[in-house]
PQR file of N, CA, C, O and H, with PARSE charges and radii, in Angstrom:
ATOM      1  N   MET A   1     154.522 104.165  79.486 -0.4000 1.5000
ATOM      2  CA  MET A   1     154.452 102.755  79.785 -0.0000 2.0000
ATOM      3  C   MET A   1     153.198 102.168  79.150  0.5500 1.7000
ATOM      4  O   MET A   1     152.117 102.755  79.197 -0.5500 1.4000
ATOM      5  N   ALA A   2     153.371 101.027  78.574 -0.4000 1.5000
ATOM      6  CA  ALA A   2     152.251 100.350  77.935 -0.0000 2.0000
ATOM      7  C   ALA A   2     151.565  99.423  78.928  0.5500 1.7000
ATOM      8  O   ALA A   2     152.214  98.806  79.773 -0.5500 1.4000
ATOM      9  H   ALA A   2     154.249 100.550  78.536  0.4000 1.0000
ATOM     10  N   HIS A   3     150.266  99.336  78.816 -0.4000 1.5000
ATOM     11  CA  HIS A   3     149.494  98.428  79.655 -0.0000 2.0000
ATOM     12  C   HIS A   3     149.397  97.077  78.956  0.5500 1.7000
ATOM     13  O   HIS A   3     149.291  97.033  77.731 -0.5500 1.4000
ATOM     14  H   HIS A   3     149.738  99.837  78.130  0.4000 1.0000
ATOM     15  N   PRO A   4     149.431  95.977  79.700 -0.5600 1.5000
ATOM     16  CA  PRO A   4     149.299  94.672  79.055  0.2800 2.0000
ATOM     17  C   PRO A   4     147.907  94.515  78.442  0.5500 1.7000
ATOM     18  O   PRO A   4     146.906  94.888  79.055 -0.5500 1.4000
ATOM     19  N   THR A   5     147.853  93.967  77.239 -0.4000 1.5000
ATOM     20  CA  THR A   5     146.574  93.794  76.556 -0.0000 2.0000
ATOM     21  C   THR A   5     146.092  92.354  76.620  0.5500 1.7000
ATOM     22  O   THR A   5     144.942  92.074  76.278 -0.5500 1.4000
ATOM     23  H   THR A   5     148.666  93.664  76.742  0.4000 1.0000
ATOM     24  N   ALA A   6     146.941  91.445  77.048 -0.4000 1.5000
ATOM     25  CA  ALA A   6     146.546  90.040  77.126 -0.0000 2.0000
ATOM     26  C   ALA A   6     145.552  89.852  78.261  0.5500 1.7000
ATOM     27  O   ALA A   6     145.656  90.530  79.283 -0.5500 1.4000
ATOM     28  H   ALA A   6     147.874  91.672  77.325  0.4000 1.0000
ATOM     29  N   PRO A   7     144.592  88.948  78.108 -0.5600 1.5000
ATOM     30  CA  PRO A   7     143.657  88.708  79.216  0.2800 2.0000
ATOM     31  C   PRO A   7     144.391  88.111  80.408  0.5500 1.7000
ATOM     32  O   PRO A   7     145.240  87.233  80.251 -0.5500 1.4000
ATOM     33  N   CYS A   8     144.062  88.586  81.579 -0.4000 1.5000
ATOM     34  CA  CYS A   8     144.700  88.067  82.788 -0.0000 2.0000
ATOM     35  C   CYS A   8     143.624  87.789  83.831  0.5500 1.7000
ATOM     36  O   CYS A   8     142.558  88.404  83.829 -0.5500 1.4000
ATOM     37  H   CYS A   8     143.372  89.298  81.707  0.4000 1.0000
ATOM     38  N   CYS A   9     143.923  86.870  84.700 -0.4000 1.5000
ATOM     39  CA  CYS A   9     142.984  86.548  85.772 -0.0000 2.0000
ATOM     40  C   CYS A   9     143.718  86.683  87.103  0.5500 1.7000
ATOM     41  O   CYS A   9     144.943  86.592  87.170 -0.5500 1.4000
ATOM     42  H   CYS A   9     144.789  86.371  84.702  0.4000 1.0000
ATOM     43  N   GLU A  10     142.958  86.897  88.129 -0.4000 1.5000
ATOM     44  CA  GLU A  10     143.547  86.996  89.455 -0.0000 2.0000
ATOM     45  C   GLU A  10     144.020  85.617  89.899  0.5500 1.7000
ATOM     46  O   GLU A  10     143.486  84.593  89.474 -0.5500 1.4000
ATOM     47  H   GLU A  10     141.962  86.971  88.075  0.4000 1.0000
ATOM     48  N   ILE A  11     145.017  85.614  90.751 -0.4000 1.5000
ATOM     49  CA  ILE A  11     145.556  84.355  91.258 -0.0000 2.0000
ATOM     50  C   ILE A  11     145.277  84.278  92.747  0.5500 1.7000
ATOM     51  O   ILE A  11     145.528  85.234  93.481 -0.5500 1.4000
ATOM     52  H   ILE A  11     145.451  86.446  91.096  0.4000 1.0000
ATOM     53  N   ARG A  12     144.764  83.150  93.194 -0.4000 1.5000
ATOM     54  CA  ARG A  12     144.378  82.956  94.589 -0.0000 2.0000
ATOM     55  C   ARG A  12     144.951  81.639  95.109  0.5500 1.7000
ATOM     56  O   ARG A  12     145.531  80.853  94.359 -0.5500 1.4000
ATOM     57  H   ARG A  12     144.561  82.373  92.598  0.4000 1.0000
ATOM     58  N   THR A  13     144.775  81.424  96.404 -0.4000 1.5000
ATOM     59  CA  THR A  13     145.092  80.136  97.015 -0.0000 2.0000
ATOM     60  C   THR A  13     143.826  79.610  97.687  0.5500 1.7000
ATOM     61  O   THR A  13     142.962  80.383  98.101 -0.5500 1.4000
ATOM     62  H   THR A  13     144.304  82.062  97.012  0.4000 1.0000
ATOM     63  N   LEU A  14     143.728  78.295  97.789 -0.4000 1.5000
ATOM     64  CA  LEU A  14     142.551  77.649  98.370 -0.0000 2.0000
ATOM     65  C   LEU A  14     142.984  76.883  99.613  0.5500 1.7000
ATOM     66  O   LEU A  14     143.923  76.089  99.560 -0.5500 1.4000
ATOM     67  H   LEU A  14     144.430  77.667  97.453  0.4000 1.0000
ATOM     68  N   VAL A  15     142.298  77.121 100.736 -0.4000 1.5000
ATOM     69  CA  VAL A  15     142.643  76.490 102.005 -0.0000 2.0000
ATOM     70  C   VAL A  15     141.388  75.851 102.592  0.5500 1.7000
ATOM     71  O   VAL A  15     140.319  76.461 102.601 -0.5500 1.4000
ATOM     72  H   VAL A  15     141.535  77.766 100.779  0.4000 1.0000
ATOM     73  N   LEU A  16     141.525  74.628 103.078 -0.4000 1.5000
ATOM     74  CA  LEU A  16     140.425  73.901 103.701 -0.0000 2.0000
ATOM     75  C   LEU A  16     140.711  73.788 105.193  0.5500 1.7000
ATOM     76  O   LEU A  16     141.742  73.242 105.585 -0.5500 1.4000
ATOM     77  H   LEU A  16     142.394  74.132 103.071  0.4000 1.0000
ATOM     78  N   HIS A  17     139.810  74.299 106.029 -0.4000 1.5000
ATOM     79  CA  HIS A  17     139.943  74.228 107.486 -0.0000 2.0000
ATOM     80  C   HIS A  17     139.036  73.103 107.973  0.5500 1.7000
ATOM     81  O   HIS A  17     137.829  73.130 107.733 -0.5500 1.4000
ATOM     82  H   HIS A  17     138.972  74.742 105.711  0.4000 1.0000
ATOM     83  N   THR A  18     139.611  72.115 108.655 -0.4000 1.5000
ATOM     84  CA  THR A  18     138.851  70.975 109.160 -0.0000 2.0000
ATOM     85  C   THR A  18     138.820  71.024 110.682  0.5500 1.7000
ATOM     86  O   THR A  18     139.842  71.254 111.329 -0.5500 1.4000
ATOM     87  H   THR A  18     140.592  72.093 108.850  0.4000 1.0000
ATOM     88  N   TYR A  19     137.638  70.805 111.243 -0.4000 1.5000
ATOM     89  CA  TYR A  19     137.450  70.796 112.691 -0.0000 2.0000
ATOM     90  C   TYR A  19     137.144  69.364 113.118  0.5500 1.7000
ATOM     91  O   TYR A  19     136.005  68.919 112.970 -0.5500 1.4000
ATOM     92  H   TYR A  19     136.808  70.618 110.717  0.4000 1.0000
ATOM     93  N   PRO A  20     138.139  68.617 113.652 -0.5600 1.5000
ATOM     94  CA  PRO A  20     137.924  67.220 114.010  0.2800 2.0000
ATOM     95  C   PRO A  20     136.851  67.016 115.082  0.5500 1.7000
ATOM     96  O   PRO A  20     136.148  66.005 115.062 -0.5500 1.4000
ATOM     97  N   ASP A  21     136.717  67.956 116.011 -0.4000 1.5000
ATOM     98  CA  ASP A  21     135.703  67.829 117.062 -0.0000 2.0000
ATOM     99  C   ASP A  21     134.321  68.231 116.572  0.5500 1.7000
ATOM    100  O   ASP A  21     133.317  67.937 117.220 -0.5500 1.4000
ATOM    101  H   ASP A  21     137.288  68.777 116.027  0.4000 1.0000
ATOM    102  N   GLY A  22     134.271  68.905 115.425 -0.4000 1.5000
ATOM    103  CA  GLY A  22     133.000  69.375 114.891 -0.0000 2.0000
ATOM    104  C   GLY A  22     132.551  70.699 115.478  0.5500 1.7000
ATOM    105  O   GLY A  22     131.452  71.164 115.174 -0.5500 1.4000
ATOM    106  H   GLY A  22     135.087  69.144 114.899  0.4000 1.0000
ATOM    107  N   ILE A  23     133.384  71.325 116.322 -0.4000 1.5000
ATOM    108  CA  ILE A  23     133.036  72.580 116.970 -0.0000 2.0000
ATOM    109  C   ILE A  23     133.899  73.685 116.382  0.5500 1.7000
ATOM    110  O   ILE A  23     135.125  73.645 116.482 -0.5500 1.4000
ATOM    111  H   ILE A  23     134.276  70.948 116.569  0.4000 1.0000
ATOM    112  N   LYS A  24     133.254  74.674 115.769 -0.4000 1.5000
ATOM    113  CA  LYS A  24     133.966  75.805 115.172 -0.0000 2.0000
ATOM    114  C   LYS A  24     133.988  76.956 116.170  0.5500 1.7000
ATOM    115  O   LYS A  24     133.254  77.931 116.007 -0.5500 1.4000
ATOM    116  H   LYS A  24     132.258  74.707 115.688  0.4000 1.0000
ATOM    117  N   ALA A  25     134.813  76.855 117.189 -0.4000 1.5000
ATOM    118  CA  ALA A  25     134.889  77.886 118.217 -0.0000 2.0000
ATOM    119  C   ALA A  25     136.341  78.083 118.626  0.5500 1.7000
ATOM    120  O   ALA A  25     137.193  77.231 118.375 -0.5500 1.4000
ATOM    121  H   ALA A  25     135.409  76.063 117.321  0.4000 1.0000
ATOM    122  N   PHE A  26     136.609  79.224 119.260 -0.4000 1.5000
ATOM    123  CA  PHE A  26     137.944  79.535 119.729 -0.0000 2.0000
ATOM    124  C   PHE A  26     138.386  78.495 120.760  0.5500 1.7000
ATOM    125  O   PHE A  26     137.619  78.118 121.645 -0.5500 1.4000
ATOM    126  H   PHE A  26     135.916  79.917 119.463  0.4000 1.0000
ATOM    127  N   GLY A  27     139.621  78.043 120.631 -0.4000 1.5000
ATOM    128  CA  GLY A  27     140.170  77.090 121.592 -0.0000 2.0000
ATOM    129  C   GLY A  27     140.061  75.649 121.148  0.5500 1.7000
ATOM    130  O   GLY A  27     140.693  74.780 121.750 -0.5500 1.4000
ATOM    131  H   GLY A  27     140.244  78.349 119.911  0.4000 1.0000
ATOM    132  N   HIS A  28     139.289  75.363 120.125 -0.4000 1.5000
ATOM    133  CA  HIS A  28     139.169  73.999 119.630 -0.0000 2.0000
ATOM    134  C   HIS A  28     140.147  73.784 118.478  0.5500 1.7000
ATOM    135  O   HIS A  28     140.535  74.726 117.788 -0.5500 1.4000
ATOM    136  H   HIS A  28     138.776  76.068 119.637  0.4000 1.0000
ATOM    137  N   GLU A  29     140.530  72.540 118.291 -0.4000 1.5000
ATOM    138  CA  GLU A  29     141.524  72.201 117.279 -0.0000 2.0000
ATOM    139  C   GLU A  29     141.003  72.472 115.876  0.5500 1.7000
ATOM    140  O   GLU A  29     139.847  72.188 115.563 -0.5500 1.4000
ATOM    141  H   GLU A  29     140.215  71.775 118.852  0.4000 1.0000
ATOM    142  N   ARG A  30     141.882  73.032 115.026 -0.4000 1.5000
ATOM    143  CA  ARG A  30     141.572  73.279 113.627 -0.0000 2.0000
ATOM    144  C   ARG A  30     142.763  72.839 112.787  0.5500 1.7000
ATOM    145  O   ARG A  30     143.895  73.239 113.060 -0.5500 1.4000
ATOM    146  H   ARG A  30     142.821  73.263 115.280  0.4000 1.0000
ATOM    147  N   ILE A  31     142.523  72.029 111.782 -0.4000 1.5000
ATOM    148  CA  ILE A  31     143.574  71.566 110.885 -0.0000 2.0000
ATOM    149  C   ILE A  31     143.427  72.327 109.573  0.5500 1.7000
ATOM    150  O   ILE A  31     142.373  72.282 108.939 -0.5500 1.4000
ATOM    151  H   ILE A  31     141.603  71.704 111.560  0.4000 1.0000
ATOM    152  N   THR A  32     144.490  73.029 109.164 -0.4000 1.5000
ATOM    153  CA  THR A  32     144.480  73.813 107.940 -0.0000 2.0000
ATOM    154  C   THR A  32     145.217  73.040 106.859  0.5500 1.7000
ATOM    155  O   THR A  32     146.376  72.667 107.038 -0.5500 1.4000
ATOM    156  H   THR A  32     145.346  73.066 109.679  0.4000 1.0000
ATOM    157  N   THR A  33     144.541  72.797 105.729 -0.4000 1.5000
ATOM    158  CA  THR A  33     145.109  72.031 104.632 -0.0000 2.0000
ATOM    159  C   THR A  33     145.066  72.860 103.356  0.5500 1.7000
ATOM    160  O   THR A  33     143.977  73.179 102.877 -0.5500 1.4000
ATOM    161  H   THR A  33     143.599  73.101 105.584  0.4000 1.0000
ATOM    162  N   PRO A  34     146.224  73.222 102.787 -0.5600 1.5000
ATOM    163  CA  PRO A  34     146.206  73.916 101.502  0.2800 2.0000
ATOM    164  C   PRO A  34     145.836  72.953 100.378  0.5500 1.7000
ATOM    165  O   PRO A  34     146.230  71.787 100.394 -0.5500 1.4000
ATOM    166  N   MET A  35     145.080  73.447  99.411 -0.4000 1.5000
ATOM    167  CA  MET A  35     144.643  72.622  98.294 -0.0000 2.0000
ATOM    168  C   MET A  35     145.387  73.048  97.030  0.5500 1.7000
ATOM    169  O   MET A  35     145.701  74.225  96.851 -0.5500 1.4000
ATOM    170  H   MET A  35     144.760  74.394  99.398  0.4000 1.0000
ATOM    171  N   GLY A  36     145.663  72.085  96.160 -0.4000 1.5000
ATOM    172  CA  GLY A  36     146.395  72.347  94.923 -0.0000 2.0000
ATOM    173  C   GLY A  36     145.482  72.610  93.744  0.5500 1.7000
ATOM    174  O   GLY A  36     144.273  72.774  93.902 -0.5500 1.4000
ATOM    175  H   GLY A  36     145.408  71.129  96.305  0.4000 1.0000
ATOM    176  N   ARG A  37     146.071  72.647  92.568 -0.4000 1.5000
ATOM    177  CA  ARG A  37     145.337  72.979  91.347 -0.0000 2.0000
ATOM    178  C   ARG A  37     144.296  71.946  90.964  0.5500 1.7000
ATOM    179  O   ARG A  37     143.306  72.281  90.313 -0.5500 1.4000
ATOM    180  H   ARG A  37     147.054  72.513  92.440  0.4000 1.0000
ATOM    181  N   ARG A  38     144.495  70.716  91.350 -0.4000 1.5000
ATOM    182  CA  ARG A  38     143.555  69.652  90.989 -0.0000 2.0000
ATOM    183  C   ARG A  38     142.595  69.317  92.116  0.5500 1.7000
ATOM    184  O   ARG A  38     141.871  68.325  92.041 -0.5500 1.4000
ATOM    185  H   ARG A  38     145.299  70.444  91.879  0.4000 1.0000
ATOM    186  N   GLY A  39     142.583  70.139  93.164 -0.4000 1.5000
ATOM    187  CA  GLY A  39     141.683  69.899  94.280 -0.0000 2.0000
ATOM    188  C   GLY A  39     142.200  68.886  95.274  0.5500 1.7000
ATOM    189  O   GLY A  39     141.445  68.418  96.127 -0.5500 1.4000
ATOM    190  H   GLY A  39     143.171  70.945  93.225  0.4000 1.0000
ATOM    191  N   LYS A  40     143.454  68.543  95.185 -0.4000 1.5000
ATOM    192  CA  LYS A  40     144.073  67.585  96.103 -0.0000 2.0000
ATOM    193  C   LYS A  40     144.860  68.344  97.170  0.5500 1.7000
ATOM    194  O   LYS A  40     145.379  69.423  96.888 -0.5500 1.4000
ATOM    195  H   LYS A  40     144.067  68.924  94.492  0.4000 1.0000
ATOM    196  N   PRO A  41     144.961  67.806  98.390 -0.5600 1.5000
ATOM    197  CA  PRO A  41     145.761  68.451  99.433  0.2800 2.0000
ATOM    198  C   PRO A  41     147.244  68.463  99.068  0.5500 1.7000
ATOM    199  O   PRO A  41     147.767  67.482  98.539 -0.5500 1.4000
ATOM    200  N   VAL A  42     147.912  69.572  99.353 -0.4000 1.5000
ATOM    201  CA  VAL A  42     149.350  69.720  99.119 -0.0000 2.0000
ATOM    202  C   VAL A  42     150.009  70.194 100.404  0.5500 1.7000
ATOM    203  O   VAL A  42     149.320  70.556 101.358 -0.5500 1.4000
ATOM    204  H   VAL A  42     147.487  70.368  99.783  0.4000 1.0000
ATOM    205  N   LYS A  43     151.345  70.195 100.437 -0.4000 1.5000
ATOM    206  CA  LYS A  43     152.052  70.546 101.670 -0.0000 2.0000
ATOM    207  C   LYS A  43     152.195  72.045 101.892  0.5500 1.7000
ATOM    208  O   LYS A  43     152.222  72.488 103.041 -0.5500 1.4000
ATOM    209  H   LYS A  43     151.904  69.901  99.663  0.4000 1.0000
ATOM    210  N   LYS A  44     152.289  72.843 100.823 -0.4000 1.5000
ATOM    211  CA  LYS A  44     152.403  74.285 100.983 -0.0000 2.0000
ATOM    212  C   LYS A  44     151.440  74.983 100.022  0.5500 1.7000
ATOM    213  O   LYS A  44     150.920  74.367  99.091 -0.5500 1.4000
ATOM    214  H   LYS A  44     152.267  72.483  99.891  0.4000 1.0000
ATOM    215  N   LEU A  45     151.211  76.275 100.260 -0.4000 1.5000
ATOM    216  CA  LEU A  45     150.241  77.020  99.463 -0.0000 2.0000
ATOM    217  C   LEU A  45     150.632  77.037  97.994  0.5500 1.7000
ATOM    218  O   LEU A  45     151.799  77.239  97.659 -0.5500 1.4000
ATOM    219  H   LEU A  45     151.633  76.775 101.016  0.4000 1.0000
ATOM    220  N   ARG A  46     149.656  76.827  97.121 -0.4000 1.5000
ATOM    221  CA  ARG A  46     149.850  76.884  95.679 -0.0000 2.0000
ATOM    222  C   ARG A  46     148.957  77.975  95.115  0.5500 1.7000
ATOM    223  O   ARG A  46     147.845  78.189  95.599 -0.5500 1.4000
ATOM    224  H   ARG A  46     148.708  76.664  97.394  0.4000 1.0000
ATOM    225  N   LEU A  47     149.442  78.662  94.096 -0.4000 1.5000
ATOM    226  CA  LEU A  47     148.653  79.690  93.445 -0.0000 2.0000
ATOM    227  C   LEU A  47     147.793  79.056  92.361  0.5500 1.7000
ATOM    228  O   LEU A  47     148.279  78.252  91.565 -0.5500 1.4000
ATOM    229  H   LEU A  47     150.345  78.488  93.703  0.4000 1.0000
ATOM    230  N   ILE A  48     146.504  79.422  92.333 -0.4000 1.5000
ATOM    231  CA  ILE A  48     145.525  78.857  91.417 -0.0000 2.0000
ATOM    232  C   ILE A  48     144.800  80.031  90.752  0.5500 1.7000
ATOM    233  O   ILE A  48     144.592  81.059  91.397 -0.5500 1.4000
ATOM    234  H   ILE A  48     146.110  80.075  92.980  0.4000 1.0000
ATOM    235  N   PRO A  49     144.412  79.906  89.484 -0.5600 1.5000
ATOM    236  CA  PRO A  49     143.572  80.957  88.900  0.2800 2.0000
ATOM    237  C   PRO A  49     142.284  81.127  89.708  0.5500 1.7000
ATOM    238  O   PRO A  49     141.727  80.149  90.205 -0.5500 1.4000
ATOM    239  N   ALA A  50     141.819  82.358  89.834 -0.4000 1.5000
ATOM    240  CA  ALA A  50     140.685  82.669  90.701 -0.0000 2.0000
ATOM    241  C   ALA A  50     139.430  81.884  90.330  0.5500 1.7000
ATOM    242  O   ALA A  50     138.722  81.406  91.217 -0.5500 1.4000
ATOM    243  H   ALA A  50     142.272  83.152  89.430  0.4000 1.0000
ATOM    244  N   GLU A  51     139.141  81.743  89.037 -0.4000 1.5000
ATOM    245  CA  GLU A  51     137.936  81.014  88.622 -0.0000 2.0000
ATOM    246  C   GLU A  51     137.944  79.584  89.149  0.5500 1.7000
ATOM    247  O   GLU A  51     136.935  79.097  89.660 -0.5500 1.4000
ATOM    248  H   GLU A  51     139.716  82.131  88.317  0.4000 1.0000
ATOM    249  N   ARG A  52     139.085  78.916  89.024 -0.4000 1.5000
ATOM    250  CA  ARG A  52     139.190  77.530  89.478 -0.0000 2.0000
ATOM    251  C   ARG A  52     139.115  77.436  90.993  0.5500 1.7000
ATOM    252  O   ARG A  52     138.489  76.521  91.529 -0.5500 1.4000
ATOM    253  H   ARG A  52     139.905  79.312  88.609  0.4000 1.0000
ATOM    254  N   ALA A  53     139.757  78.388  91.695 -0.4000 1.5000
ATOM    255  CA  ALA A  53     139.730  78.375  93.162 -0.0000 2.0000
ATOM    256  C   ALA A  53     138.305  78.533  93.683  0.5500 1.7000
ATOM    257  O   ALA A  53     137.906  77.824  94.607 -0.5500 1.4000
ATOM    258  H   ALA A  53     140.265  79.131  91.260  0.4000 1.0000
ATOM    259  N   TYR A  54     137.538  79.449  93.107 -0.4000 1.5000
ATOM    260  CA  TYR A  54     136.163  79.641  93.559 -0.0000 2.0000
ATOM    261  C   TYR A  54     135.284  78.453  93.178  0.5500 1.7000
ATOM    262  O   TYR A  54     134.358  78.118  93.917 -0.5500 1.4000
ATOM    263  H   TYR A  54     137.862  80.025  92.357  0.4000 1.0000
ATOM    264  N   ALA A  55     135.551  77.810  92.044 -0.4000 1.5000
ATOM    265  CA  ALA A  55     134.785  76.618  91.657 -0.0000 2.0000
ATOM    266  C   ALA A  55     135.014  75.483  92.650  0.5500 1.7000
ATOM    267  O   ALA A  55     134.064  74.821  93.066 -0.5500 1.4000
ATOM    268  H   ALA A  55     136.303  78.082  91.443  0.4000 1.0000
ATOM    269  N   TRP A  56     136.289  75.253  93.035 -0.4000 1.5000
ATOM    270  CA  TRP A  56     136.581  74.208  94.026 -0.0000 2.0000
ATOM    271  C   TRP A  56     135.965  74.563  95.372  0.5500 1.7000
ATOM    272  O   TRP A  56     135.484  73.680  96.082 -0.5500 1.4000
ATOM    273  H   TRP A  56     137.061  75.791  92.696  0.4000 1.0000
ATOM    274  N   ALA A  57     135.974  75.857  95.737 -0.4000 1.5000
ATOM    275  CA  ALA A  57     135.388  76.270  97.016 -0.0000 2.0000
ATOM    276  C   ALA A  57     133.886  75.987  97.049  0.5500 1.7000
ATOM    277  O   ALA A  57     133.368  75.524  98.065 -0.5500 1.4000
ATOM    278  H   ALA A  57     136.365  76.574  95.161  0.4000 1.0000
ATOM    279  N   ARG A  58     133.181  76.260  95.946 -0.4000 1.5000
ATOM    280  CA  ARG A  58     131.752  75.961  95.891 -0.0000 2.0000
ATOM    281  C   ARG A  58     131.496  74.465  96.019  0.5500 1.7000
ATOM    282  O   ARG A  58     130.518  74.043  96.637 -0.5500 1.4000
ATOM    283  H   ARG A  58     133.602  76.637  95.120  0.4000 1.0000
ATOM    284  N   LYS A  59     132.383  73.670  95.430 -0.4000 1.5000
ATOM    285  CA  LYS A  59     132.205  72.215  95.490 -0.0000 2.0000
ATOM    286  C   LYS A  59     132.464  71.673  96.898  0.5500 1.7000
ATOM    287  O   LYS A  59     131.796  70.733  97.329 -0.5500 1.4000
ATOM    288  H   LYS A  59     133.178  74.013  94.929  0.4000 1.0000
ATOM    289  N   LEU A  60     133.424  72.257  97.616 -0.4000 1.5000
ATOM    290  CA  LEU A  60     133.814  71.762  98.938 -0.0000 2.0000
ATOM    291  C   LEU A  60     133.030  72.384 100.088  0.5500 1.7000
ATOM    292  O   LEU A  60     133.136  71.901 101.215 -0.5500 1.4000
ATOM    293  H   LEU A  60     133.967  73.021  97.266  0.4000 1.0000
ATOM    294  N   GLN A  61     132.259  73.418  99.854 -0.4000 1.5000
ATOM    295  CA  GLN A  61     131.645  74.152 100.967 -0.0000 2.0000
ATOM    296  C   GLN A  61     130.577  73.387 101.727  0.5500 1.7000
ATOM    297  O   GLN A  61     130.286  73.753 102.866 -0.5500 1.4000
ATOM    298  H   GLN A  61     132.172  73.811  98.939  0.4000 1.0000
ATOM    299  N   GLY A  62     129.983  72.361 101.173 -0.4000 1.5000
ATOM    300  CA  GLY A  62     128.949  71.625 101.878 -0.0000 2.0000
ATOM    301  C   GLY A  62     129.458  70.501 102.752  0.5500 1.7000
ATOM    302  O   GLY A  62     128.657  69.803 103.374 -0.5500 1.4000
ATOM    303  H   GLY A  62     130.219  72.064 100.248  0.4000 1.0000
ATOM    304  N   THR A  63     130.770  70.302 102.822 -0.4000 1.5000
ATOM    305  CA  THR A  63     131.352  69.230 103.602 -0.0000 2.0000
ATOM    306  C   THR A  63     131.165  69.506 105.095  0.5500 1.7000
ATOM    307  O   THR A  63     131.552  70.576 105.564 -0.5500 1.4000
ATOM    308  H   THR A  63     131.421  70.869 102.317  0.4000 1.0000
ATOM    309  N   PRO A  64     130.579  68.566 105.861 -0.5600 1.5000
ATOM    310  CA  PRO A  64     130.356  68.815 107.287  0.2800 2.0000
ATOM    311  C   PRO A  64     131.675  68.927 108.071  0.5500 1.7000
ATOM    312  O   PRO A  64     132.620  68.175 107.835 -0.5500 1.4000
ATOM    313  N   GLY A  65     131.711  69.873 108.997 -0.4000 1.5000
ATOM    314  CA  GLY A  65     132.870  70.050 109.863 -0.0000 2.0000
ATOM    315  C   GLY A  65     134.038  70.751 109.206  0.5500 1.7000
ATOM    316  O   GLY A  65     135.159  70.673 109.709 -0.5500 1.4000
ATOM    317  H   GLY A  65     130.943  70.484 109.189  0.4000 1.0000
ATOM    318  N   THR A  66     133.806  71.443 108.081 -0.4000 1.5000
ATOM    319  CA  THR A  66     134.886  72.126 107.395 -0.0000 2.0000
ATOM    320  C   THR A  66     134.471  73.538 107.010  0.5500 1.7000
ATOM    321  O   THR A  66     133.284  73.859 106.935 -0.5500 1.4000
ATOM    322  H   THR A  66     132.895  71.506 107.673  0.4000 1.0000
ATOM    323  N   THR A  67     135.474  74.371 106.769 -0.4000 1.5000
ATOM    324  CA  THR A  67     135.293  75.710 106.241 -0.0000 2.0000
ATOM    325  C   THR A  67     136.285  75.878 105.107  0.5500 1.7000
ATOM    326  O   THR A  67     137.420  75.414 105.213 -0.5500 1.4000
ATOM    327  H   THR A  67     136.438  74.111 106.831  0.4000 1.0000
ATOM    328  N   VAL A  68     135.886  76.529 104.028 -0.4000 1.5000
ATOM    329  CA  VAL A  68     136.744  76.726 102.870 -0.0000 2.0000
ATOM    330  C   VAL A  68     137.081  78.207 102.759  0.5500 1.7000
ATOM    331  O   VAL A  68     136.202  79.059 102.887 -0.5500 1.4000
ATOM    332  H   VAL A  68     134.964  76.906 103.942  0.4000 1.0000
ATOM    333  N   SER A  69     138.370  78.516 102.517 -0.4000 1.5000
ATOM    334  CA  SER A  69     138.807  79.907 102.348 -0.0000 2.0000
ATOM    335  C   SER A  69     139.541  80.041 101.036  0.5500 1.7000
ATOM    336  O   SER A  69     140.364  79.198 100.677 -0.5500 1.4000
ATOM    337  H   SER A  69     139.084  77.823 102.413  0.4000 1.0000
ATOM    338  N   VAL A  70     139.236  81.113 100.320 -0.4000 1.5000
ATOM    339  CA  VAL A  70     139.989  81.473  99.118 -0.0000 2.0000
ATOM    340  C   VAL A  70     140.737  82.748  99.471  0.5500 1.7000
ATOM    341  O   VAL A  70     140.129  83.796  99.684 -0.5500 1.4000
ATOM    342  H   VAL A  70     138.568  81.798 100.611  0.4000 1.0000
ATOM    343  N   LEU A  71     142.053  82.652  99.530 -0.4000 1.5000
ATOM    344  CA  LEU A  71     142.894  83.783  99.949 -0.0000 2.0000
ATOM    345  C   LEU A  71     143.555  84.425  98.764  0.5500 1.7000
ATOM    346  O   LEU A  71     144.300  85.393  98.922 -0.5500 1.4000
ATOM    347  H   LEU A  71     142.547  81.800  99.356  0.4000 1.0000
TER
END
């Protein structure tokens, strides 16, 4: 079997967790929003190249009351 020689990157998904009450604890409301390729909210999970997903995560991580996950 031949191994692929073309460059490949890992594929990830980007999820933004928003806490409307501002409290990140068990039992408090959390809204999970999947993010798309252009950094806009979408309805279901989208696959994004890993480099772009981590770049968007770094950009969004300072937002108050939110947590960013790259899955």
